[in-house]
N, C-alpha and C positions, 0 to 999 in steps of 0.2 A: 504494500499499499504506500503510495505518497501522500506526505502529510506537509502542508503548509503551518508554520508556526510563526506567529507575531507574539514577543512578550515584552510590554512596555511598562516600566518603573519610574515614576516623576516623585521626585524630593522637594517640596517646597517650604522654605523658610519665611520666618517674618522679618528677620535681621540679617546682616552678612554672617556667614560661618567663619568663625576663628581659623578652625582647620578641622576637614575630614578626610577619612581614607576608607575607601569602600574595597571589599573584596568580592569579584565576580565570579562567580563559576556557573555560567551560562551557555557554555558551549558543547554540545554533545560530541562523543567520539565514536567512529566507524569499529564495527564488532560483527558479530554472530547475529544479532538482531536487529542490525540498522546499517544504510550507509548514506553518508552526508553528499547531498546533489549541492548544496551550496547554504553557507551560513556567516552571519556577520553581525558585529555589536557596534551600533554609534552611541557615542557619548556626548551629549550637550550640557554645557557646564561644568564639567570636571576635566581632568587630563589623566591620561593612561601614563603609571609611572614605570611599570613592568609588568611582563606577562612570564608564565612558567607553568610547571607541570608538577603539582603537588605530589605529596609521598602515598596518596591514594589513586593516584593517575588522573586526577582532573586537571584540565586545562583551566589556570587562573589567572585574572588581571587583578592588578591594584591601580584604583582610581584614586588621585585625590582631588580635594575642592577646599578652596578658600577665598572669602570675600564675596563678592559680586560674583555671578548673578544669585538671586534668589532660589532659583529654580535649577535642579540638576535631574537631567533624564537620561535615561538608558534602554535603549531599544534592541534586543535580539531577535533575529529573525532568520529564516531559511527555510529550505526544503530537505526533508529526510524521507529516504524511500527505508521501510520498515518489512520484517519478516516475521510470520508466527513460527516460533519454535516451542511453541507448548510451555514457555518459560523457561527454558535451558539456557542460560548465556554461554556456558561451557568451562573450559579448565580455568583454574586460576593462572594468572599472569601478574607482572610488574614487581615491584621491589618490596611490597607490603606483604610480610609473612601473614599465614593464615592465622596463628595463633593470635595476632593484634586483634581479630575480630571475632576473639571469643572474650576480650578484655570486657570488664563492667564499665560502663560509663555513668555519669551522674544521673542522665536522663533514662538509662535502662537499667537502673540497679534493682534487684527484685527484693521486695519485702514479704511480708507474711501474705499478702493476697496473690503475688504471683506464685510463690513457693507453693501455695495450696494448690492453685491452678495449674502448675506443671505437675503435681504429684497425682494428677487426676488424668494425665495423660494415657492412653492405653497402649499395651506393647504392640509392636509392630516393626517395620525395617523404618530407617531414617525418612523417606520420602512419605510413607504413610502415617507417619507421628506428626511431619511437619503440615499434611493436608489436613489432618485433623487440628491441627491450629489454628489454620486458616478459617475453618467452619467456626470452631468453638470461641475464638475472640469475637467475630463478627458476632455472634449471638450473644455474648457477655458484656459487650461494648457496643452501644447503639452509636450510629455516625450521627452527630448534631454539630452543625457549624456554631461557633462562638461558645462553646461550653468549656473550652480549654484555652490555654494560651501558648506560646512558643517555648516557655519554661516549664511546661507540665511534664511532670515525670511518669514513667509507664506505671508506677505502682500507684500514682495519685489517679491516673485516667482509670484503671481496673476497678478501683473503689469507687470510683464516681459513677461507673457505669455507662459514660458517654464519652465521645469526643470525636476528633476528625483523623485524617490519613496519618497524620504525623502520630498520633497516640495509638492507633492500632498497630503503626509499624515498630514503635518503640515497644510494645508489649510483647510483639512476635519475636522481636530481637532478644528482648531480655528472656522467653521461654525457650528459644531455641540454642541460647548460649547455655543456659541450664541444663539441657539435653545434651550437651558437649559438643556441639555443631558450631562451626564459625556462622556469623550472620551478621549481614551488612545493610545500612541505610542506602535507599536509593531516592534520589530526587530528579523529576522530570516532568513529561507532558503525556496527557491522556487525551484522545479525543472522545468525546462523549457522545452518545446518540443522542441527535436533535439539539445539540447545543455547541455553538462555535466560541463563544464569548465567556470568559471565565475571569473569575478574581484571585485566583491562587495556582501556583503550580501542583503537581501531585506527588506524591510518595509512596513507597513500597518496599518490601522487604526481599532479600536477597539470602539464601543459605546454602552452605556449601554441604554437598553430598558427595561423598567419596568416589562412588562408583559413576558419578554423572558429571560434577562439577557445580557450579553456581546455579542456583535454580529460584526463579522470581516467585513472588506471593503478595498479591494485593488484596488485603484483609477488607476493606473497604469494600471493594467490589465481590469479593468472595472468588477470585478467578485467578491462575497465574497468569501474568501479562502476555498478551498478544500481539499482532500488528498494530493495534491503534496506541500504542506505548512509545514513548521516546525517552531512552535513558541520558542523562545528561551529568551526574556527578555520584558519587558514592562515599561512603565512610562509616565510622563507627556507629554515629546516630546524625540528629539533624544538624547539630554544630557543625559537623565536618563537612555536610554537603549543601548546606543552605544556598540557595541561589544567589542572595545577596547578602552581606553580613559586613558589618565595620564599625568606626568609633566616629565621634567629633569632639570637638572643642568649641566651647563658646556658651551663650544664652539662647541662641536662636530656637525657637520652638519649630518643631518639624511635623509636616502633613505628609502623609504617604498615598498615593494613588496606583493602583495595579490594573492593568488589562491584559489579558492573555487571548489568544484566539488560536485554536487548534482545529484545521479542517482538511478534507482531502482533496 
């Protein structure tokens, strides 16, 4: 499937910014599940300082901003050919060791609720247990926009019983790691049926199954990713794979607007 993607992010400030630095992870990489036909990132109001590939294999740009103007806009756009591989991404590659994806992070640290949940996972192969997690988490944590924040942990979300794709993914990561499997967070895009305009990118998990390699699991939609998905960045949790993150100095008040369109 050929997908056209436009991801626009605008930051508006009421006074000049003393100094700010944004880290952009907005460039998809070619692989078994996708081929990049064209891709570009346009920046208005900021200056690209450096670009590099981080230790997770994500193409990263650092963009600085200071003083005027009061508006900084970032637009990532392009065309990607995608392939349905039944969620299988393939063998592990790159410099990041598999054991790093088994490490507990602040957002994925299990507590009593997740420990009890994992204790209920039935016996079976690694793949069978991961598919069980896919459905069980979706049953236990209802999808509800606005119910949680970017700082909500997996333990908090499972206790609350509601959340968004980020929360579903963090719970899945915590559970898979407790089962002894490397698991990583994926940020990217999803072409939704009947909807082209969106207000946020998507997130799902990938777990490493020794006989198969990395396999994707989208708890929010109860499926393994297909040709409607575009992978952009990976990491141990949201903080490692966030599309845009950064810091700023000064007293400026910030307003954020995001618009995303994904269409065939």
